[in-house]
C-alpha positions in Angstrom: 68.1 94.7 172.4 64.7 95.9 173.5 62.9 94.4 176.5 60.2 91.9 175.7 61.5 90.9 172.3 62.2 87.2 171.8 65.9 86.2 171.9 66.8 85.0 168.4 68.4 81.6 168.2 72.2 81.6 167.6 73.3 81.6 164.0 74.9 78.6 162.5 78.2 80.3 162.7 77.8 81.1 166.4 76.6 77.5 167.1 79.6 76.1 165.3 81.9 78.4 167.3 80.3 77.4 170.6 80.8 73.8 169.8 84.4 74.2 168.7 85.4 75.7 172.1 83.6 73.1 174.2 86.0 71.2 176.5 87.2 67.9 175.1 88.0 64.8 177.2 91.7 64.0 177.5 93.1 61.8 174.8 94.8 58.5 175.4 98.5 58.4 174.5 97.7 56.9 171.1 94.8 59.2 170.3 96.8 61.5 168.1 98.0 58.6 166.0 94.4 57.2 165.8 93.2 60.6 164.7 95.9 60.9 162.1 94.9 57.5 160.6 91.2 58.4 160.6 91.8 61.8 158.9 93.7 60.1 156.0 97.2 61.5 156.5 98.3 57.9 156.1 95.3 56.8 154.1 97.3 54.5 151.9 98.2 52.6 155.0 94.8 52.4 156.7 92.9 51.6 153.5 94.6 48.1 153.6 92.2 45.5 154.7 94.7 43.7 156.8 97.1 45.1 159.3 100.8 43.9 159.3 100.0 41.2 161.9 97.7 38.3 161.4 95.9 36.7 164.3 96.1 32.9 164.4 96.4 30.7 167.4 98.9 31.9 170.1 100.8 28.7 169.8 101.5 29.5 166.2 102.1 33.2 166.8 104.4 33.2 169.8 107.1 31.3 171.6 108.2 31.4 175.2 105.3 32.0 177.6 102.7 32.1 174.8 99.7 32.7 177.1 101.3 35.6 179.0 99.1 38.7 178.6 101.0 41.6 177.3 100.3 43.8 180.3 102.1 41.2 182.5 105.3 41.3 180.4 107.8 42.6 182.9 109.2 45.4 180.6 105.7 46.6 179.9 104.1 46.2 183.4 103.1 49.5 185.0 104.8 50.1 188.3 105.8 53.1 190.5 109.4 51.8 190.0 109.4 53.4 186.5 109.7 56.8 188.1 113.0 55.9 190.0 116.3 54.8 188.3 118.2 53.3 191.2 118.8 50.5 192.0 119.3 49.5 188.4 117.1 46.4 187.5 118.2 45.9 183.9 122.0 46.3 183.8 122.5 45.6 180.1 119.7 48.0 179.1 121.3 50.7 181.4 124.7 50.1 179.8 123.2 50.7 176.4 121.8 54.0 177.6 125.2 55.1 178.9 126.8 54.1 175.6 124.3 56.2 173.7 125.0 59.1 176.1 128.7 58.7 175.4 128.2 58.9 171.6 126.5 62.3 171.6 127.4 64.7 168.7 125.8 67.7 167.0 125.4 69.0 163.5 127.9 71.8 164.1 130.7 69.1 164.1 130.1 68.4 160.4 132.2 70.3 157.9 130.6 70.6 154.5 133.0 73.1 153.0 134.6 70.6 150.6 131.5 68.7 149.7 129.9 71.1 147.2 132.9 71.0 144.9 132.7 67.1 144.8 128.9 67.2 144.3 129.1 69.7 141.4 132.3 68.5 139.6 133.3 65.0 140.7 130.0 63.1 140.8 128.2 62.0 137.7 124.5 62.8 137.0 123.6 59.2 137.9 125.5 59.3 141.1 123.8 62.6 142.1 120.4 61.0 141.3 121.2 58.0 143.5 122.4 60.1 146.4 119.5 62.5 146.2 117.1 59.5 146.7 119.2 58.3 149.6 119.1 61.7 151.3 115.4 62.2 150.5 114.6 58.9 152.3 116.8 59.8 155.3 115.4 63.3 155.6 111.9 61.8 156.6 112.9 58.5 158.1 114.2 59.8 161.4 110.9 61.6 162.0 109.0 58.4 161.4 111.2 56.6 163.9 110.5 59.3 166.4 106.8 59.1 165.7 106.9 55.5 166.8 109.1 56.2 169.8 106.8 59.0 171.0 103.4 57.5 170.2 104.0 53.8 170.9 107.3 52.6 172.5 107.8 55.3 175.1 104.2 54.8 176.3 104.3 51.0 176.3 107.7 50.3 177.8 107.7 50.9 181.6 111.2 49.9 182.6 113.0 53.2 183.6 116.3 52.1 182.0 114.7 51.5 178.6 112.8 54.8 178.9 116.1 56.6 179.4 117.4 55.0 176.2 114.3 56.0 174.2 114.5 59.5 175.5 118.1 59.9 174.3 117.3 58.2 171.0 114.5 60.7 170.3 117.0 63.5 170.9 119.7 62.0 168.6 117.1 61.2 165.9 116.4 64.9 165.8 120.1 65.6 165.2 120.0 63.1 162.4 117.0 64.8 160.9 118.6 68.2 161.1 121.8 66.8 159.5 120.0 65.3 156.4 117.9 68.5 156.0 121.1 70.5 156.0 122.8 68.2 153.5 119.9 68.5 151.0 119.8 72.3 151.6 123.6 72.5 150.9 123.7 70.2 147.8 120.4 71.0 146.1 120.2 74.6 145.0 117.0 74.4 142.8 114.0 75.2 145.1 111.6 73.0 143.2 114.0 70.0 143.4 114.7 70.6 147.0 111.0 70.7 147.8 110.5 67.5 145.8 113.1 65.7 148.0 111.8 67.1 151.3 108.4 65.8 150.3 109.7 62.4 149.1 107.4 60.3 151.2 104.6 61.7 149.1 106.4 62.4 145.8 108.7 59.3 145.3 106.8 56.0 145.2 109.6 53.8 146.3 110.3 56.0 149.3 106.6 56.4 150.1 106.3 52.6 150.2 109.1 52.4 152.8 107.4 55.1 154.9 104.0 53.6 154.6 105.2 50.2 155.8 106.7 51.8 158.9 103.6 54.0 159.5 101.4 51.0 159.1 103.2 49.3 162.0 102.8 52.4 164.2 99.1 52.6 163.5 98.4 48.9 163.9 96.4 48.4 167.1 96.2 44.6 167.0 99.9 43.9 166.8 101.8 43.2 170.0 104.9 45.2 171.2 107.3 42.4 170.3 106.2 42.3 166.7 106.5 46.1 166.3 109.9 45.9 168.0 111.0 43.5 165.2 109.5 45.8 162.6 111.4 48.8 163.7 114.6 46.8 164.1 114.0 46.2 160.3 113.4 49.9 159.7 116.7 50.9 161.3 118.7 47.8 160.5 117.5 47.1 156.9 115.9 50.2 155.4 118.9 52.3 156.4 121.7 49.8 155.6 121.8 50.1 151.8 121.9 53.8 152.0 124.6 53.8 154.6 126.6 51.4 152.4 126.2 53.7 149.4 127.8 56.6 151.3 130.6 54.4 152.6 131.2 53.7 148.9 131.8 57.4 148.4 134.2 57.4 151.4 136.3 54.6 149.7 136.7 56.9 146.7 137.7 59.9 148.8 134.6 62.0 148.0 132.2 64.1 150.0 134.1 64.2 153.3 131.4 66.0 155.2 128.7 63.6 154.1 130.8 60.5 154.8 131.8 61.7 158.3 128.1 62.3 159.2 127.4 58.9 157.8 129.9 57.3 160.2 128.3 59.0 163.1 124.7 58.3 162.1 125.3 54.7 161.1 126.8 53.9 164.4 123.9 55.5 166.2 121.4 53.5 164.1 123.4 50.3 164.7 123.2 50.9 168.4 119.4 51.5 168.1 119.1 48.1 166.3 121.2 46.4 168.9 118.9 47.9 171.6 115.8 46.5 169.9 117.5 43.0 169.8 118.4 43.4 173.5 114.8 44.2 174.5 113.5 41.4 172.3 115.5 38.8 174.3 114.3 40.3 177.6 110.7 39.5 176.5 109.1 36.4 178.0 106.6 36.1 175.1 108.2 36.6 171.7 107.0 36.2 168.1 107.4 32.8 166.5 110.5 32.6 164.3 108.3 32.2 161.2 106.6 35.5 162.0 110.0 37.2 162.6 111.1 35.9 159.1 107.9 37.3 157.6 108.4 40.8 159.0 112.1 40.9 158.0 111.6 39.5 154.5 108.8 42.0 153.8 111.2 44.8 154.7 113.9 43.3 152.5 111.6 43.2 149.4 110.6 46.8 149.9 114.2 47.9 150.3 115.2 46.0 147.2 112.5 47.9 145.2 113.9 51.2 146.5 117.4 50.3 145.6 116.4 49.2 142.1 114.6 52.4 141.4 117.3 54.6 143.0 120.1 52.8 141.1 118.6 52.4 137.6 122.1 52.1 136.0 125.2 50.5 137.2 127.8 52.7 138.7 131.5 51.9 139.2 131.8 49.4 142.0 128.1 49.5 142.9 124.8 48.4 141.2 121.3 47.4 142.2 122.1 43.7 142.1 125.0 44.0 144.5 123.0 46.3 146.7 120.2 43.8 146.9 122.7 41.0 147.8 124.1 43.3 150.5 120.6 43.8 152.0 120.1 40.0 152.2 123.4 39.8 154.0 122.4 42.5 156.5 118.9 40.8 156.9 120.6 37.5 157.8 122.7 39.2 160.5 119.6 40.8 161.9 117.7 37.5 161.9 120.6 35.8 163.8 120.7 38.7 166.3 117.0 38.1 167.0 117.7 34.4 167.6 116.6 33.1 164.2 118.5 31.1 161.6 119.9 32.7 158.4 117.3 33.0 155.7 119.2 34.1 152.6 122.7 32.8 153.3 124.1 35.8 151.4 127.6 37.0 151.5 128.9 40.6 151.7 129.6 41.7 148.1 131.3 45.0 149.1 135.0 44.9 150.0 134.7 48.5 151.3 132.3 47.3 154.0 134.6 44.6 155.3 135.9 46.8 158.0 132.6 48.4 158.8 129.5 47.2 160.6 126.6 49.2 162.0 128.0 48.4 165.4 131.7 49.0 164.4 134.4 46.4 164.5 136.5 48.6 166.8 134.8 49.2 170.1 134.4 52.9 169.6 133.8 53.4 173.3 137.5 52.5 173.8 138.9 53.8 170.5 137.6 57.2 169.2 136.4 56.1 165.8 134.8 59.1 164.2 136.2 61.2 167.1 133.0 61.6 169.1 133.1 59.4 172.1 133.2 61.3 175.4 136.2 60.4 177.6 134.4 61.0 180.9 131.6 58.5 179.9 134.2 56.0 178.7 135.7 56.0 182.2 132.2 55.3 183.7 131.5 52.6 181.2 134.8 50.9 181.9 134.0 50.9 185.6 130.4 49.8 185.3 131.2 47.2 182.7 132.7 44.9 185.4 129.3 44.4 186.9 127.6 41.1 186.5 125.1 41.1 183.6 121.4 41.3 184.6 119.5 38.1 184.9 117.9 37.2 181.6 120.4 39.1 179.6 121.5 38.1 176.1 124.7 38.3 174.1 122.7 38.6 170.8 124.2 41.6 169.0 123.4 42.9 165.5 126.7 42.9 163.7 128.0 42.6 160.1 131.1 40.7 161.1 131.8 37.7 159.0 132.8 35.5 162.0 129.6 35.7 164.1 
């Protein structure tokens, strides 16, 4: 450039470039989720005028210490103690983490060598349609659960013991996600159909509705932790239960051994995660009013019934949409009781093949190697630590599908 000539103003492109590389202030832990909701990735969620929670008088919304500010809730209160594990303050929560640790497994343990024959030659078209919907929901659901754990729960909960559990849960949810992706990749050979199933939260309306409900709770900035804890207990305890039952139905018939074995492993993991949500719920000093808990659970039940009715358009041998909907009501009642509520539906279990199965497992699989994946060294530790006195404020509420609860 010659001396004395005026310096031209930067072009629009250069100006845009200079702005784009300007340093940005650090985001808050939830900034990513706020950004996602604003950019419309979950537009169907954020376009709703009301968030999942309504905001009436605290006396109508909560029980317990109804005027307790959320930041003073002991599990949620920031303290330097959250960086140190010992001495253990919440023994029951710590025990749940050790149980989760003992149940670790990996995708490499699943043998799918016999499944493809059953899929191609033993299942009917209607059965393949149903199972495709089940796997399509599962493929995305674990990622949604992890989104909540990373963006909300792990940032909100300050108790070190609970953070240990959530850290391990994030890891095992990744194993679940890999498993379901592998199952779809193995069974579905047509690339277009495979893509349709992998994109199910956008391509299948009844699956999208389930995903949107969960995402709406993640994005809701006015709900309290306890309400979202109930909502995600419903995601893992209700949205998953019908699909788990459908795969146990295959196990009863001696079909798809790889799929049914993975289902045993994953259903026990998810049952433990639901138990953990119930455990934390009973440690809270301010909890949602029972009527609010019922509202959250029944919303989830109606969405799950819609999914099952669309996924099961025709009756199959031993299973149909009506029976599946009854089963979901049965599971919802068990979850309500585990959260300290009364039954709402008074439904019975319609499936004889589920009599010996619950999401927790009737046999204590930390003593008996149901599904062959408990670690013996952790069992020894659990047996020794189990003799300790339960922590103050602990609860015996457990989510189970046992008849005699």
